[in-house]
C-alpha positions in Angstrom: -1.3 -34.5 -21.9 1.6 -34.2 -24.3 4.0 -35.5 -21.7 1.8 -38.6 -21.2 1.9 -39.2 -25.0 5.7 -38.8 -25.0 6.0 -41.3 -22.1 3.8 -43.8 -23.9 5.7 -43.4 -27.1 9.0 -43.9 -25.2 7.5 -47.1 -23.6 6.5 -48.5 -27.0 9.9 -47.7 -28.5 11.7 -49.3 -25.6 9.5 -52.4 -25.8 10.1 -52.7 -29.6 13.9 -52.3 -29.2 14.0 -54.7 -26.3 12.1 -57.3 -28.3 14.5 -56.9 -31.2 17.6 -57.1 -29.0 16.2 -60.1 -27.1 15.3 -61.8 -30.4 18.8 -61.2 -31.6 20.3 -62.6 -28.5 18.1 -65.7 -28.7 19.1 -66.3 -32.3 22.7 -65.9 -31.4 22.4 -68.4 -28.6 20.6 -70.9 -30.7 23.1 -70.4 -33.5 25.9 -71.3 -31.0 24.1 -74.4 -29.9 23.6 -75.5 -33.6 27.3 -74.8 -34.3 28.4 -76.8 -31.4 26.2 -79.7 -32.4 27.7 -79.8 -35.9 31.3 -79.2 -34.8 32.2 -82.9 -34.4 30.6 -83.9 -37.7 32.4 -81.1 -39.6 35.7 -81.9 -37.8 35.6 -85.5 -39.0 34.7 -84.5 -42.5 37.4 -81.8 -42.7 40.0 -84.1 -41.2 39.4 -86.5 -44.0 39.8 -83.7 -46.6 42.9 -82.4 -45.0 44.5 -85.9 -44.9 44.0 -86.2 -48.7 45.7 -82.9 -49.4 46.5 -80.5 -46.5 46.5 -77.3 -48.5 43.4 -78.1 -50.6 41.6 -79.5 -47.6 42.1 -76.3 -45.6 41.1 -74.2 -48.5 38.0 -76.2 -49.2 37.0 -76.2 -45.5 37.5 -72.5 -45.1 35.4 -71.9 -48.3 32.6 -74.2 -47.0 32.5 -72.6 -43.6 32.5 -69.1 -45.2 29.7 -69.8 -47.6 27.6 -71.5 -44.9 28.1 -68.6 -42.5 27.3 -65.9 -45.0 24.1 -67.7 -46.0 23.0 -68.0 -42.4 23.8 -64.3 -41.7 21.8 -63.2 -44.8 18.8 -65.4 -43.7 18.9 -64.0 -40.1 19.3 -60.4 -41.3 16.2 -60.7 -43.7 14.2 -62.3 -40.9 15.0 -59.5 -38.4 14.4 -56.7 -41.0 11.0 -58.2 -42.0 9.6 -57.6 -38.5 
């Protein structure tokens, strides 16, 4: 009887871990699709910034990308932990 309980617990743990991993992979794939769709828009905007002042434009673009990326990482991390 105890072996059956251990097997059932292992099945549940595997299912839960599989769901978490699959969810993470889906989020990553969708994030890539979103990033690719915004790539052209951001490139045009950043090209205009860089043409005004190359050093400031690159600094501003790196800052914007970093802030945006960190915000998305925090949102995804909270969403995954809440489950």
